C-alpha positions as CSV (number, residue, x, y, z in Angstrom):
1,M,-11.0,-22.8,-0.9
2,N,-9.0,-19.7,-1.7
3,S,-10.2,-17.4,-4.4
4,S,-8.4,-17.2,-7.7
5,L,-9.8,-13.9,-8.9
6,Q,-7.9,-11.9,-11.4
7,Q,-8.2,-8.3,-12.5
8,T,-8.0,-7.3,-16.2
9,S,-7.9,-3.6,-15.4
10,V,-6.9,-1.3,-12.5
11,M,-9.1,1.5,-11.3
12,T,-7.4,4.8,-10.9
13,V,-9.0,8.0,-9.6
14,N,-9.5,9.0,-13.2
15,G,-10.9,5.7,-14.4
16,P,-9.7,2.2,-15.3
17,I,-6.4,1.5,-17.0
18,S,-4.8,-1.7,-18.3
19,P,-2.2,-3.4,-16.1
20,E,0.4,-2.6,-18.8
21,Q,-0.2,1.1,-18.2
22,L,0.9,0.9,-14.6
23,G,4.6,1.1,-15.3
24,F,7.0,2.1,-12.5
25,T,4.7,1.9,-9.4
26,L,5.0,3.0,-5.8
27,I,2.7,0.5,-4.0
28,H,2.2,2.4,-0.7
29,E,2.1,6.1,-0.4
30,H,-0.1,8.9,0.9
31,I,-1.0,12.3,-0.6
32,F,-3.6,14.0,1.7
33,L,-4.2,12.6,5.1
34,S,-4.3,13.2,8.9
35,I,-2.9,10.8,11.3
36,L,-3.6,12.8,14.4
37,A,-6.0,10.4,16.0
38,D,-3.5,8.6,18.2
39,Y,-0.7,11.3,18.4
40,L,-1.0,15.1,18.2
41,D,1.8,16.5,16.0
42,T,1.3,18.9,13.1
43,D,3.9,17.0,11.2
44,R,1.3,14.3,10.8
45,V,-1.1,16.2,8.5
46,L,-0.6,16.5,4.7
47,D,-3.2,18.9,3.4
48,D,-1.4,21.4,1.1
49,P,-2.1,20.8,-2.6
50,E,0.8,23.0,-3.8
51,S,3.4,21.2,-1.7
52,A,2.0,17.9,-2.7
53,Y,2.3,18.9,-6.4
54,V,5.9,19.9,-6.0
55,E,6.8,16.7,-4.2
56,L,4.9,14.4,-6.6
57,M,6.5,16.1,-9.7
58,H,9.9,15.0,-8.4
59,Y,8.7,11.4,-8.8
60,R,7.0,12.1,-12.1
61,N,10.1,13.8,-13.5
62,A,12.2,10.8,-12.4
63,G,10.1,8.5,-14.6
64,G,7.4,7.6,-12.1
65,V,4.2,6.5,-13.7
66,T,1.8,5.2,-10.9
67,L,1.4,5.8,-7.2
68,V,-0.9,3.9,-4.9
69,D,-2.4,6.2,-2.3
70,Q,-3.5,3.8,0.5
71,T,-5.3,6.6,2.4
72,N,-8.7,5.3,3.4
73,R,-11.5,6.0,6.0
74,G,-10.3,7.3,9.3
75,L,-7.4,9.1,7.6
76,E,-9.5,12.0,6.3
77,Q,-9.0,11.0,2.6
78,Q,-9.9,13.6,0.0
79,P,-10.9,11.7,-3.2
80,E,-11.6,14.7,-5.4
81,A,-8.4,16.5,-4.4
82,V,-6.5,13.3,-5.2
83,R,-8.2,13.1,-8.6
84,E,-7.3,16.8,-9.3
85,I,-3.6,16.3,-8.4
86,S,-3.6,13.2,-10.6
87,K,-4.7,15.2,-13.5
88,K,-2.3,18.0,-12.7
89,T,0.8,15.7,-12.4
90,G,-0.1,13.2,-15.0
91,L,0.4,10.3,-12.6
92,N,-1.8,7.3,-12.4
93,I,-3.1,7.4,-8.8
94,V,-4.9,4.4,-7.2
95,L,-6.8,5.3,-4.0
96,G,-7.6,3.0,-1.1
97,C,-10.8,2.1,0.7
98,G,-11.9,0.5,3.9
99,W,-10.7,1.5,7.4
100,Y,-7.2,2.1,8.7
101,R,-6.7,0.8,12.2
102,E,-8.7,0.9,15.4
103,P,-7.8,4.3,16.9
104,F,-8.9,5.8,13.6
105,Y,-12.2,4.0,13.4
106,D,-15.6,5.7,13.6
107,D,-17.6,4.6,16.7
108,S,-20.3,3.2,14.4
109,L,-18.0,0.3,13.4
110,Y,-18.5,-1.3,16.8
111,R,-22.2,-1.6,16.0
112,T,-21.8,-2.5,12.3
113,K,-22.1,-6.0,10.9
114,T,-19.3,-7.4,8.8
115,N,-21.3,-7.6,5.7
116,D,-22.4,-4.0,6.0
117,I,-18.8,-2.9,6.3
118,A,-18.0,-5.0,3.2
119,D,-20.9,-3.3,1.4
120,E,-19.4,0.1,2.1
121,M,-16.1,-1.0,0.6
122,I,-17.8,-2.4,-2.4
123,K,-19.6,0.9,-3.0
124,D,-16.3,2.8,-2.8
125,L,-14.9,0.4,-5.4
126,S,-17.8,0.2,-7.8
127,D,-19.7,3.5,-7.4
128,G,-17.5,6.1,-5.8
129,I,-16.2,7.1,-2.3
130,D,-18.8,8.9,-0.2
131,D,-20.8,11.3,-2.4
132,T,-18.2,11.5,-5.1
133,D,-17.7,9.4,-8.3
134,V,-14.1,8.8,-7.5
135,K,-13.6,5.1,-7.2
136,A,-11.1,3.3,-5.1
137,G,-8.8,0.8,-6.7
138,I,-7.3,-1.1,-3.8
139,I,-8.7,-2.4,-0.5
140,G,-6.5,-1.0,2.2
141,E,-4.6,-0.3,4.1
142,L,-6.4,-2.5,6.5
143,G,-4.5,-2.3,9.8
144,A,-3.8,-3.8,13.1
145,H,-2.9,-1.2,15.8
146,E,-1.1,-3.4,18.2
147,T,0.9,-6.6,17.8
148,W,-2.4,-8.5,17.5
149,V,-5.6,-8.0,15.6
150,S,-8.4,-6.6,17.8
151,P,-12.0,-7.9,17.4
152,V,-13.2,-4.9,15.5
153,E,-10.1,-5.0,13.3
154,E,-10.8,-8.6,12.6
155,R,-14.3,-7.7,11.4
156,V,-12.9,-5.0,9.1
157,L,-10.4,-7.6,7.7
158,R,-13.2,-10.1,7.1
159,A,-15.2,-7.3,5.4
160,G,-12.2,-6.5,3.2
161,A,-12.0,-10.2,2.3
162,R,-15.7,-10.3,1.3
163,A,-15.3,-7.1,-0.7
164,H,-12.4,-8.7,-2.5
165,L,-14.4,-11.8,-3.3
166,Q,-17.2,-9.6,-4.8
167,T,-14.9,-7.3,-6.8
168,G,-11.6,-9.1,-7.4
169,V,-9.7,-6.0,-6.0
170,T,-6.4,-6.6,-4.2
171,I,-6.1,-6.2,-0.4
172,A,-3.2,-4.3,1.3
173,T,-2.6,-4.6,5.1
174,H,-0.9,-2.5,7.8
175,G,1.0,-3.9,10.8
176,L,4.1,-2.7,12.6
177,F,6.9,-4.2,14.7
178,A,5.4,-7.7,14.9
179,P,4.6,-10.7,12.7
180,V,1.0,-9.6,12.7
181,G,0.8,-9.9,9.0
182,L,0.6,-13.7,9.3
183,K,-2.5,-13.4,11.6
184,Q,-4.0,-11.0,9.0
185,L,-3.3,-13.6,6.3
186,D,-4.9,-16.3,8.5
187,I,-8.1,-14.3,8.8
188,L,-8.2,-13.4,5.1
189,S,-7.6,-17.0,4.1
190,E,-10.4,-18.2,6.4
191,E,-12.7,-16.0,4.3
192,G,-11.4,-17.6,1.1
193,V,-8.9,-15.0,-0.1
194,N,-6.0,-16.3,-2.1
195,P,-2.8,-14.9,-0.4
196,Q,-1.6,-14.0,-3.9
197,R,-4.1,-11.2,-3.8
198,V,-2.7,-9.7,-0.5
199,I,0.1,-7.2,0.1
200,V,1.5,-7.5,3.6
201,G,2.4,-3.9,4.5
202,H,5.4,-2.6,6.5
203,A,7.0,-6.0,6.5
204,H,10.4,-4.4,6.8
205,D,9.4,-3.0,10.3
206,Y,9.6,-6.5,11.6
207,P,13.1,-7.1,10.3
208,Y,13.3,-10.9,10.6
209,H,14.0,-13.0,7.5
210,E,11.8,-15.9,8.7
211,Y,8.8,-13.6,8.8
212,H,9.4,-12.3,5.3
213,I,9.9,-15.8,3.9
214,E,6.7,-17.1,5.6
215,I,4.7,-14.3,3.9
216,A,6.2,-15.3,0.5
217,K,5.7,-19.0,1.0
218,R,2.1,-18.4,1.7
219,G,1.9,-16.6,-1.7
220,A,1.4,-13.0,-0.4
221,F,3.5,-10.0,-1.4
222,I,6.2,-8.6,1.0
223,S,6.0,-4.8,1.1
224,F,9.1,-3.0,2.1
225,D,7.4,0.4,2.0
226,G,9.6,2.6,4.2
227,M,12.5,3.0,1.8
228,Q,14.5,6.1,2.5
229,D,18.1,7.2,2.9
230,D,18.0,9.6,5.8
231,N,18.7,6.8,8.3
232,Q,21.6,4.7,7.0
233,F,21.3,2.1,9.7
234,L,17.7,1.3,8.7
235,L,18.5,1.4,5.0
236,K,21.3,-1.1,5.4
237,R,19.1,-3.3,7.5
238,D,16.4,-3.3,4.8
239,L,18.9,-3.9,2.1
240,S,20.3,-6.9,3.9
241,N,16.8,-8.4,4.2
242,I,16.1,-7.6,0.5
243,K,19.2,-9.6,-0.4
244,K,18.0,-12.5,1.7
245,I,14.6,-12.5,0.1
246,V,16.2,-12.4,-3.4
247,D,18.7,-15.1,-2.5
248,A,15.9,-17.3,-1.2
249,G,14.2,-17.2,-4.6
250,F,11.3,-14.8,-3.7
251,I,12.2,-11.6,-5.7
252,H,8.9,-12.0,-7.5
253,K,7.1,-11.4,-4.1
254,L,8.9,-8.2,-3.2
255,L,7.4,-4.7,-3.4
256,L,9.1,-1.4,-2.6
257,S,7.7,2.1,-1.6
258,H,8.3,5.0,0.7
259,D,5.0,5.5,2.7
260,V,5.3,9.3,2.6
261,C,2.8,10.3,5.3
262,V,4.2,13.2,7.3
263,N,5.6,16.6,6.2
264,S,9.1,15.7,7.3
265,H,9.2,13.0,4.6
266,Y,9.0,15.8,1.9
267,I,12.2,16.7,0.1
268,M,11.5,20.3,0.8
269,N,11.6,19.5,4.5
270,G,14.8,17.4,4.4
271,G,13.2,14.0,3.8
272,S,13.6,11.4,1.0
273,G,10.3,12.2,-0.7
274,Y,8.5,10.1,-3.3
275,N,11.5,9.7,-5.5
276,F,14.3,8.1,-3.5
277,I,13.5,4.7,-5.1
278,S,13.4,6.0,-8.6
279,T,16.5,8.2,-8.4
280,R,18.9,6.9,-5.7
281,L,18.0,3.4,-4.6
282,F,19.5,1.4,-7.5
283,P,23.2,1.9,-6.6
284,Y,22.5,0.5,-3.2
285,L,20.7,-2.5,-4.8
286,S,23.6,-3.0,-7.2
287,E,26.0,-3.2,-4.2
288,I,24.0,-6.2,-2.9
289,G,24.0,-7.9,-6.3
290,L,20.8,-6.8,-8.1
291,N,20.8,-5.8,-11.7
292,K,18.6,-3.3,-13.5
293,N,16.3,-5.9,-14.9
294,E,15.6,-7.2,-11.4
295,F,15.0,-3.7,-10.2
296,K,12.5,-3.2,-13.0
297,Q,10.9,-6.6,-12.1
298,I,10.2,-5.4,-8.6
299,M,9.0,-1.9,-9.5
300,I,7.0,-2.8,-12.6
301,E,6.2,-6.5,-13.0
302,N,5.7,-7.3,-9.3
303,S,3.4,-4.3,-8.8
304,K,1.4,-5.3,-11.9
305,N,1.1,-8.9,-10.6
306,A,0.0,-7.7,-7.2
307,F,-2.9,-5.9,-8.8
308,T,-3.9,-8.6,-11.3
309,G,-3.3,-11.8,-9.5
310,M,-1.2,-13.0,-12.4
311,Q,2.3,-14.5,-11.8
């Protein structure tokens, strides 16, 4: 039987807030991280607080309220630095926990029992990450490196499910260029997780409507978290799929974000930054038939429901 847990508050790096305080929310971003484990390129490190502040303030000044930083173990997360920049910018920031994907795993995971991995996540959620008192507020992003889920990634997913069942905290996944999100949902469902409490990440990267609709039919959230306008072909492709999701009656399952994770995503470096959605996306959505209330539903109500389990 699937869980039907609901959350009455959301944990930010500065403590719990009510779901109504989330406001305009980016569901999948990163602030400080390193993704060098599988590809050496200095673009793949975000570690400058001053640059991060400038970029985040573009979002804050455009009406942004909340940002979900899905940086977790293996990505060199910096909980205290994230809390400091949350205070400095005035943004609600929710930080992730768990493990990213296999190339970023610590070798100890191959020798660690599923329940022990779950206990680590539960500690991050209830007590604080590592030796800090900064608590995580989402389980994720829990990833698959390839087009399948490896055995150790499966154990991490099952651990995430067990942490969810203990805490009621939402799970967010990672998967690229394949319908691997459905396999992740299978594993989580086997553990008793209600798909309504799962955000399937990077769904836009497998740009097939049938995949998106199957995610929604199962009850999970479809995360289009690579929204940007520096590649018009990809933007038009994503907009086409967004329209299909809306026309199919699943607008309530759609989430949008940018997944800022490299320096070239910054506005100062020619990228779309954290504020493309809040400043420039709506005219594109209007062209495909969405109105402002529907845009608000996606960015405010859907995000709130993804956290709380309410519909």
